PyMOL CGO cylinders between C-alpha atoms (Angstrom):
from pymol import cmd
from pymol.cgo import CYLINDER

trace = [
    CYLINDER, -0.03, 0.23, 0.05, 1.32, 3.28, -0.89, 0.3, 1, 1, 1, 1, 1, 1,
    CYLINDER, 1.32, 3.28, -0.89, 1.20, 6.74, 1.02, 0.3, 1, 1, 1, 1, 1, 1,
    CYLINDER, 1.20, 6.74, 1.02, 0.19, 9.71, -0.70, 0.3, 1, 1, 1, 1, 1, 1,
    CYLINDER, 0.19, 9.71, -0.70, 2.77, 11.13, -2.79, 0.3, 1, 1, 1, 1, 1, 1,
    CYLINDER, 2.77, 11.13, -2.79, 4.45, 7.69, -3.42, 0.3, 1, 1, 1, 1, 1, 1,
    CYLINDER, 4.45, 7.69, -3.42, 4.48, 6.01, -6.83, 0.3, 1, 1, 1, 1, 1, 1,
    CYLINDER, 4.48, 6.01, -6.83, 5.17, 2.44, -7.95, 0.3, 1, 1, 1, 1, 1, 1,
    CYLINDER, 5.17, 2.44, -7.95, 6.29, 1.52, -11.41, 0.3, 1, 1, 1, 1, 1, 1,
    CYLINDER, 6.29, 1.52, -11.41, 4.03, -0.84, -13.18, 0.3, 1, 1, 1, 1, 1, 1,
    CYLINDER, 4.03, -0.84, -13.18, 5.88, -1.49, -16.42, 0.3, 1, 1, 1, 1, 1, 1,
    CYLINDER, 5.88, -1.49, -16.42, 9.00, -0.61, -18.08, 0.3, 1, 1, 1, 1, 1, 1,
    CYLINDER, 9.00, -0.61, -18.08, 9.52, -0.35, -22.06, 0.3, 1, 1, 1, 1, 1, 1,
    CYLINDER, 9.52, -0.35, -22.06, 12.41, 0.57, -24.35, 0.3, 1, 1, 1, 1, 1, 1,
    CYLINDER, 12.41, 0.57, -24.35, 12.39, 2.28, -27.61, 0.3, 1, 1, 1, 1, 1, 1,
    CYLINDER, 12.39, 2.28, -27.61, 15.41, 3.58, -29.57, 0.3, 1, 1, 1, 1, 1, 1,
    CYLINDER, 15.41, 3.58, -29.57, 17.48, 3.56, -26.24, 0.3, 1, 1, 1, 1, 1, 1,
    CYLINDER, 17.48, 3.56, -26.24, 15.04, 5.45, -24.25, 0.3, 1, 1, 1, 1, 1, 1,
    CYLINDER, 15.04, 5.45, -24.25, 13.58, 3.95, -21.18, 0.3, 1, 1, 1, 1, 1, 1,
    CYLINDER, 13.58, 3.95, -21.18, 9.63, 4.36, -20.58, 0.3, 1, 1, 1, 1, 1, 1,
    CYLINDER, 9.63, 4.36, -20.58, 8.08, 3.58, -17.30, 0.3, 1, 1, 1, 1, 1, 1,
    CYLINDER, 8.08, 3.58, -17.30, 4.21, 3.72, -16.58, 0.3, 1, 1, 1, 1, 1, 1,
    CYLINDER, 4.21, 3.72, -16.58, 4.05, 4.96, -12.84, 0.3, 1, 1, 1, 1, 1, 1,
    CYLINDER, 4.05, 4.96, -12.84, 0.77, 4.66, -10.54, 0.3, 1, 1, 1, 1, 1, 1,
    CYLINDER, 0.77, 4.66, -10.54, 1.03, 7.41, -7.88, 0.3, 1, 1, 1, 1, 1, 1,
    CYLINDER, 1.03, 7.41, -7.88, -1.32, 7.90, -4.85, 0.3, 1, 1, 1, 1, 1, 1,
    CYLINDER, -1.32, 7.90, -4.85, -1.94, 11.77, -4.91, 0.3, 1, 1, 1, 1, 1, 1,
    CYLINDER, -1.94, 11.77, -4.91, -4.16, 13.86, -2.65, 0.3, 1, 1, 1, 1, 1, 1,
    CYLINDER, -4.16, 13.86, -2.65, -7.30, 15.02, -4.49, 0.3, 1, 1, 1, 1, 1, 1,
    CYLINDER, -7.30, 15.02, -4.49, -7.65, 18.39, -5.22, 0.3, 1, 1, 1, 1, 1, 1,
    CYLINDER, -7.65, 18.39, -5.22, -10.79, 18.59, -3.10, 0.3, 1, 1, 1, 1, 1, 1,
    CYLINDER, -10.79, 18.59, -3.10, -8.98, 17.45, 0.06, 0.3, 1, 1, 1, 1, 1, 1,
    CYLINDER, -8.98, 17.45, 0.06, -11.70, 14.97, 1.06, 0.3, 1, 1, 1, 1, 1, 1,
    CYLINDER, -11.70, 14.97, 1.06, -10.30, 12.00, -0.80, 0.3, 1, 1, 1, 1, 1, 1,
    CYLINDER, -10.30, 12.00, -0.80, -7.17, 10.68, -2.65, 0.3, 1, 1, 1, 1, 1, 1,
    CYLINDER, -7.17, 10.68, -2.65, -6.83, 9.47, -5.94, 0.3, 1, 1, 1, 1, 1, 1,
    CYLINDER, -6.83, 9.47, -5.94, -4.77, 7.39, -8.35, 0.3, 1, 1, 1, 1, 1, 1,
    CYLINDER, -4.77, 7.39, -8.35, -2.54, 9.02, -10.62, 0.3, 1, 1, 1, 1, 1, 1,
    CYLINDER, -2.54, 9.02, -10.62, -1.11, 7.39, -14.20, 0.3, 1, 1, 1, 1, 1, 1,
    CYLINDER, -1.11, 7.39, -14.20, 2.10, 8.85, -15.12, 0.3, 1, 1, 1, 1, 1, 1,
    CYLINDER, 2.10, 8.85, -15.12, 4.41, 8.19, -18.08, 0.3, 1, 1, 1, 1, 1, 1,
    CYLINDER, 4.41, 8.19, -18.08, 8.35, 8.83, -17.12, 0.3, 1, 1, 1, 1, 1, 1,
    CYLINDER, 8.35, 8.83, -17.12, 11.28, 8.47, -19.64, 0.3, 1, 1, 1, 1, 1, 1,
    CYLINDER, 11.28, 8.47, -19.64, 15.01, 8.09, -19.21, 0.3, 1, 1, 1, 1, 1, 1,
    CYLINDER, 15.01, 8.09, -19.21, 17.69, 8.64, -21.90, 0.3, 1, 1, 1, 1, 1, 1,
    CYLINDER, 17.69, 8.64, -21.90, 21.47, 8.68, -22.12, 0.3, 1, 1, 1, 1, 1, 1,
    CYLINDER, 21.47, 8.68, -22.12, 21.33, 12.46, -21.41, 0.3, 1, 1, 1, 1, 1, 1,
    CYLINDER, 21.33, 12.46, -21.41, 19.48, 13.38, -18.61, 0.3, 1, 1, 1, 1, 1, 1,
    CYLINDER, 19.48, 13.38, -18.61, 19.08, 17.09, -19.51, 0.3, 1, 1, 1, 1, 1, 1,
    CYLINDER, 19.08, 17.09, -19.51, 17.59, 16.44, -22.88, 0.3, 1, 1, 1, 1, 1, 1,
    CYLINDER, 17.59, 16.44, -22.88, 14.09, 15.99, -23.69, 0.3, 1, 1, 1, 1, 1, 1,
    CYLINDER, 14.09, 15.99, -23.69, 12.00, 14.60, -26.58, 0.3, 1, 1, 1, 1, 1, 1,
    CYLINDER, 12.00, 14.60, -26.58, 8.53, 15.47, -27.91, 0.3, 1, 1, 1, 1, 1, 1,
    CYLINDER, 8.53, 15.47, -27.91, 5.76, 12.37, -27.98, 0.3, 1, 1, 1, 1, 1, 1,
    CYLINDER, 5.76, 12.37, -27.98, 2.41, 11.92, -28.38, 0.3, 1, 1, 1, 1, 1, 1,
    CYLINDER, 2.41, 11.92, -28.38, 0.86, 9.03, -26.66, 0.3, 1, 1, 1, 1, 1, 1,
    CYLINDER, 0.86, 9.03, -26.66, -2.39, 7.23, -25.61, 0.3, 1, 1, 1, 1, 1, 1,
    CYLINDER, -2.39, 7.23, -25.61, -3.12, 5.01, -22.52, 0.3, 1, 1, 1, 1, 1, 1,
    CYLINDER, -3.12, 5.01, -22.52, -5.76, 2.38, -21.97, 0.3, 1, 1, 1, 1, 1, 1,
    CYLINDER, -5.76, 2.38, -21.97, -6.71, -0.09, -19.34, 0.3, 1, 1, 1, 1, 1, 1,
    CYLINDER, -6.71, -0.09, -19.34, -7.69, -3.23, -20.54, 0.3, 1, 1, 1, 1, 1, 1,
    CYLINDER, -7.69, -3.23, -20.54, -11.06, -4.69, -19.36, 0.3, 1, 1, 1, 1, 1, 1,
    CYLINDER, -11.06, -4.69, -19.36, -12.10, -0.96, -18.35, 0.3, 1, 1, 1, 1, 1, 1,
    CYLINDER, -12.10, -0.96, -18.35, -13.18, 2.10, -20.02, 0.3, 1, 1, 1, 1, 1, 1,
    CYLINDER, -13.18, 2.10, -20.02, -10.31, 4.27, -18.77, 0.3, 1, 1, 1, 1, 1, 1,
    CYLINDER, -10.31, 4.27, -18.77, -8.36, 6.22, -21.29, 0.3, 1, 1, 1, 1, 1, 1,
    CYLINDER, -8.36, 6.22, -21.29, -5.89, 8.93, -21.68, 0.3, 1, 1, 1, 1, 1, 1,
    CYLINDER, -5.89, 8.93, -21.68, -5.41, 10.37, -25.18, 0.3, 1, 1, 1, 1, 1, 1,
    CYLINDER, -5.41, 10.37, -25.18, -2.95, 13.03, -25.75, 0.3, 1, 1, 1, 1, 1, 1,
    CYLINDER, -2.95, 13.03, -25.75, -3.98, 14.93, -29.09, 0.3, 1, 1, 1, 1, 1, 1,
    CYLINDER, -3.98, 14.93, -29.09, -0.69, 17.06, -28.91, 0.3, 1, 1, 1, 1, 1, 1,
    CYLINDER, -0.69, 17.06, -28.91, 2.87, 16.39, -28.64, 0.3, 1, 1, 1, 1, 1, 1,
    CYLINDER, 2.87, 16.39, -28.64, 3.91, 16.37, -25.04, 0.3, 1, 1, 1, 1, 1, 1,
    CYLINDER, 3.91, 16.37, -25.04, 7.53, 17.30, -23.95, 0.3, 1, 1, 1, 1, 1, 1,
    CYLINDER, 7.53, 17.30, -23.95, 9.24, 14.54, -21.91, 0.3, 1, 1, 1, 1, 1, 1,
    CYLINDER, 9.24, 14.54, -21.91, 12.43, 15.03, -19.82, 0.3, 1, 1, 1, 1, 1, 1,
    CYLINDER, 12.43, 15.03, -19.82, 14.72, 12.26, -20.07, 0.3, 1, 1, 1, 1, 1, 1,
    CYLINDER, 14.72, 12.26, -20.07, 15.57, 11.91, -16.43, 0.3, 1, 1, 1, 1, 1, 1,
    CYLINDER, 15.57, 11.91, -16.43, 12.45, 9.83, -14.75, 0.3, 1, 1, 1, 1, 1, 1,
    CYLINDER, 12.45, 9.83, -14.75, 11.81, 12.99, -12.62, 0.3, 1, 1, 1, 1, 1, 1,
    CYLINDER, 11.81, 12.99, -12.62, 8.89, 14.69, -14.62, 0.3, 1, 1, 1, 1, 1, 1,
    CYLINDER, 8.89, 14.69, -14.62, 6.01, 12.71, -16.05, 0.3, 1, 1, 1, 1, 1, 1,
    CYLINDER, 6.01, 12.71, -16.05, 3.02, 13.18, -18.08, 0.3, 1, 1, 1, 1, 1, 1,
    CYLINDER, 3.02, 13.18, -18.08, -0.13, 11.90, -17.17, 0.3, 1, 1, 1, 1, 1, 1,
    CYLINDER, -0.13, 11.90, -17.17, -3.44, 11.99, -15.01, 0.3, 1, 1, 1, 1, 1, 1,
    CYLINDER, -3.44, 11.99, -15.01, -3.78, 12.88, -11.21, 0.3, 1, 1, 1, 1, 1, 1,
    CYLINDER, -3.78, 12.88, -11.21, -7.20, 11.32, -11.20, 0.3, 1, 1, 1, 1, 1, 1,
    CYLINDER, -7.20, 11.32, -11.20, -6.88, 8.57, -13.89, 0.3, 1, 1, 1, 1, 1, 1,
    CYLINDER, -6.88, 8.57, -13.89, -9.47, 6.41, -12.26, 0.3, 1, 1, 1, 1, 1, 1,
    CYLINDER, -9.47, 6.41, -12.26, -11.84, 8.82, -11.01, 0.3, 1, 1, 1, 1, 1, 1,
    CYLINDER, -11.84, 8.82, -11.01, -12.02, 7.03, -7.42, 0.3, 1, 1, 1, 1, 1, 1,
    CYLINDER, -12.02, 7.03, -7.42, -10.12, 6.79, -4.21, 0.3, 1, 1, 1, 1, 1, 1,
    CYLINDER, -10.12, 6.79, -4.21, -7.25, 4.79, -3.45, 0.3, 1, 1, 1, 1, 1, 1,
    CYLINDER, -7.25, 4.79, -3.45, -9.02, 2.16, -1.75, 0.3, 1, 1, 1, 1, 1, 1,
    CYLINDER, -9.02, 2.16, -1.75, -11.87, 1.80, -4.21, 0.3, 1, 1, 1, 1, 1, 1,
    CYLINDER, -11.87, 1.80, -4.21, -8.91, 1.32, -6.85, 0.3, 1, 1, 1, 1, 1, 1,
    CYLINDER, -8.91, 1.32, -6.85, -7.34, -1.44, -5.02, 0.3, 1, 1, 1, 1, 1, 1,
    CYLINDER, -7.34, -1.44, -5.02, -10.79, -3.25, -4.62, 0.3, 1, 1, 1, 1, 1, 1,
    CYLINDER, -10.79, -3.25, -4.62, -12.25, -2.82, -8.10, 0.3, 1, 1, 1, 1, 1, 1,
    CYLINDER, -12.25, -2.82, -8.10, -9.59, -2.56, -10.84, 0.3, 1, 1, 1, 1, 1, 1,
    CYLINDER, -9.59, -2.56, -10.84, -7.65, -5.85, -10.56, 0.3, 1, 1, 1, 1, 1, 1,
    CYLINDER, -7.65, -5.85, -10.56, -8.38, -9.16, -12.38, 0.3, 1, 1, 1, 1, 1, 1,
    CYLINDER, -8.38, -9.16, -12.38, -8.18, -12.64, -10.89, 0.3, 1, 1, 1, 1, 1, 1,
    CYLINDER, -8.18, -12.64, -10.89, -4.37, -12.61, -11.00, 0.3, 1, 1, 1, 1, 1, 1,
    CYLINDER, -4.37, -12.61, -11.00, -4.29, -9.63, -9.19, 0.3, 1, 1, 1, 1, 1, 1,
    CYLINDER, -4.29, -9.63, -9.19, -3.10, -7.45, -11.98, 0.3, 1, 1, 1, 1, 1, 1,
    CYLINDER, -3.10, -7.45, -11.98, -3.96, -4.26, -13.87, 0.3, 1, 1, 1, 1, 1, 1,
    CYLINDER, -3.96, -4.26, -13.87, -3.06, -4.29, -17.42, 0.3, 1, 1, 1, 1, 1, 1,
    CYLINDER, -3.06, -4.29, -17.42, -2.42, -0.98, -19.94, 0.3, 1, 1, 1, 1, 1, 1,
    CYLINDER, -2.42, -0.98, -19.94, -2.27, -0.96, -23.59, 0.3, 1, 1, 1, 1, 1, 1,
]
cmd.load_cgo(trace, "trace")
């Protein structure tokens, strides 16, 4: 179980020498009445001061949650600043843990 502000990496992918990581982050919701589940994409390259511009989409398998970037987003190559959604699942952390995992206790993205 994560504390507010902590993140855990759910998967990695390597493309042209750049490592991408998809992180789940437990965030304090802007209303302050509940916490939320953020999903962020991070990347790291050989030169951490550099950046790339990418356009991406993210969807959960078996659920109707998606993030579609219609414009290119700048990504720092240092795993420090990610792009994503602070409240991807529109529910609390506990509701997320109790509702979104399959029979094998996994949540898959594509």
